[in-house]
C-alpha positions in Angstrom: 4.3 -39.6 -0.2 6.5 -36.8 1.6 10.2 -37.4 1.2 12.9 -35.0 2.5 16.1 -34.1 1.6 18.8 -32.1 3.1 20.2 -29.3 1.4 22.4 -26.2 1.6 21.6 -23.7 4.6 20.3 -20.2 3.9 19.0 -21.8 -0.1 16.1 -23.9 1.0 13.2 -21.7 -0.9 15.4 -21.1 -4.1 16.4 -25.3 -4.4 12.1 -25.5 -3.5 11.7 -23.7 -6.3 14.6 -25.1 -8.7 12.5 -28.4 -8.0 9.1 -27.4 -8.3 10.3 -24.8 -11.9 12.2 -28.4 -13.2 9.5 -30.5 -12.3 7.4 -28.9 -14.7 9.3 -30.4 -17.5 8.2 -33.9 -16.3 5.0 -34.1 -14.9 3.7 -37.4 -12.6 7.3 -37.1 -11.2 7.0 -34.4 -8.4 3.5 -33.0 -7.7 5.7 -30.2 -4.5 9.0 -29.2 -2.5 8.3 -27.2 0.2 10.9 -25.4 2.1 10.0 -25.0 6.2 9.7 -21.4 6.3 7.3 -19.6 8.6 6.1 -15.8 7.4 6.5 -13.6 10.3 4.6 -10.3 10.0 6.0 -7.7 12.6 4.6 -4.5 13.2 6.9 -1.0 13.8 5.9 1.6 16.0 5.4 3.9 13.3 2.4 1.7 12.2 4.7 0.3 9.1 5.3 -3.3 8.4 8.1 -5.6 8.3 7.9 -9.0 6.9 10.4 -11.8 7.5 10.7 -15.9 6.9 12.1 -18.0 9.7 13.7 -21.2 9.4 10.9 -24.0 11.0 13.5 -27.0 10.0 16.7 -25.0 8.7 18.6 -27.5 5.8 15.7 -29.0 4.8 13.3 -29.2 2.0 10.2 -31.5 1.8 9.2 -32.9 -1.8 5.7 -34.9 -2.4 6.5 -37.6 -5.1 3.3 -39.0 -6.7 3.9 -42.5 -5.7 7.4 -44.5 -3.7 10.3 -43.0 -4.7 11.7 -44.6 -7.8 15.1 -44.7 -9.5 14.2 -42.2 -11.9 13.1 -39.2 -9.3 16.1 -40.3 -7.4 18.3 -39.3 -10.4 16.1 -36.4 -11.2 17.0 -35.3 -7.4 20.1 -35.7 -7.3 20.9 -33.7 -10.2 19.7 -30.7 -8.5 22.4 -28.2 -7.2 22.3 -27.8 -3.5 20.9 -30.8 -2.2 23.1 -33.1 -0.5 21.6 -35.8 0.6 18.1 -37.7 0.1 15.9 -39.9 2.5 14.6 -42.6 0.6 12.1 -43.3 4.0 8.7 -41.4 3.5 7.5 -38.6 5.9 4.1 -39.7 7.2 1.2 -37.4 6.5 0.5 -36.5 10.6 4.0 -35.6 10.4 3.6 -33.2 7.4 0.7 -31.5 9.0 1.7 -31.0 12.3 5.0 -28.9 9.8 2.6 -27.5 7.8 1.0 -26.4 11.3 4.2 -25.0 12.3 5.0 -22.9 9.0 1.4 -21.3 9.5 2.1 -17.1 8.9 2.3 -15.2 12.7 1.8 -11.9 13.3 4.3 -10.6 16.4 2.5 -7.5 17.1 -1.3 -6.8 16.8 -2.7 -3.9 15.2 -4.0 -2.2 18.2 -0.7 -3.1 20.2 1.0 -1.2 17.7 -1.2 2.0 17.3 -1.4 1.8 21.4 2.8 2.0 20.7 2.7 4.8 18.0 0.3 6.7 20.3 2.6 6.6 22.9 5.9 6.8 20.7 4.4 10.1 19.6 3.6 11.6 22.7 6.9 11.3 24.1 8.6 12.5 21.1 5.9 15.8 21.1 7.2 16.1 24.8 10.8 16.2 24.0 10.5 18.2 21.1 8.2 20.9 23.5 10.7 20.9 26.2 14.0 21.4 23.1 11.4 24.3 22.0 11.3 25.7 25.1 15.4 25.1 26.4 16.0 27.2 22.6 13.6 30.2 23.8 14.6 30.4 27.4 18.2 30.7 25.6 17.3 32.9 23.0 15.7 35.4 25.3 18.3 35.3 27.5 20.5 35.6 24.6 18.8 38.5 23.5 18.5 40.2 26.8 22.4 40.2 27.1 22.7 42.0 23.6 20.1 44.7 24.5 21.7 45.8 27.9 25.4 45.6 26.4 23.6 47.9 23.0 22.0 50.3 26.0 25.6 50.4 28.2 27.3 50.7 24.4 24.7 53.7 23.6 24.5 55.6 26.5 27.4 55.3 29.5 27.2 55.8 33.2 28.3 59.5 34.7 31.2 58.3 35.2 32.5 56.8 31.9 30.9 59.9 30.4 33.3 62.4 32.5 36.5 59.7 31.8 35.8 60.5 28.5 35.1 63.8 28.1 38.4 64.2 30.2 40.5 62.4 27.5 41.8 64.3 24.2 39.3 64.0 21.4 41.9 62.7 19.4 42.5 60.0 21.9 39.7 58.8 23.0 39.1 55.2 22.8 35.9 53.1 21.4 33.4 52.5 23.6 34.2 48.5 23.7 37.1 49.0 25.2 36.3 51.6 28.0 34.2 48.8 28.9 36.8 46.1 28.9 39.3 48.5 31.0 36.0 48.9 33.1 35.3 45.7 33.6 38.8 44.8 34.8 
C-alpha cells in the first residue's frame, strides 16, 4: 500500500533516499520510497545533452509499506528529518500507476532535430566568420595601400617638393614628414 508524505520542497530526492536507507535497517516495514521527479534530457545545438529533473508533484514523497499503516511505521517515518506531515489514507494502485506514467523519462528534442539545429548553427557561424574575415582582409588591404602610397610619396617627392627642398639651405632642410604636413595644410 502506498502512502503520501509531505516533505521539504527541494529535498524530495534526499528524503526518499533517507527513507530507503533507514528502511534497509528494518526489513519488512517499508518496501520503497519514491520522489515524484521526471528525468528530462535535452539536446543543445552543439549536440551536448543536458540532464535535469523536473518535479511532477513538488513537496511530496510516496512510500510503499508492506501492509497497512501501523504505529511502528508511523513512528519510523515521523523520526526522519524533513517530513512535515504523514497522510494515513492509502493511495490507490491506479493513482500510483498514473503517477508513474507522469514520471516517465522525457526527451525534449530528438537527436535528428538537434543535428539539424547544429548544422544550421555551424552554417550561420561559418557565414559570420567569412564576413568578418573579408572585412579584416579589406581593411588590411586598404591600410597596406595607404602606407605603400605614403612610403612612395616620402621616397620620391614631386617636382614642386624637390624644387622647394633644393632652394632651402642644407642645414635648415626639414624632414620629409614635416614637408608633407605643410603641403597638406
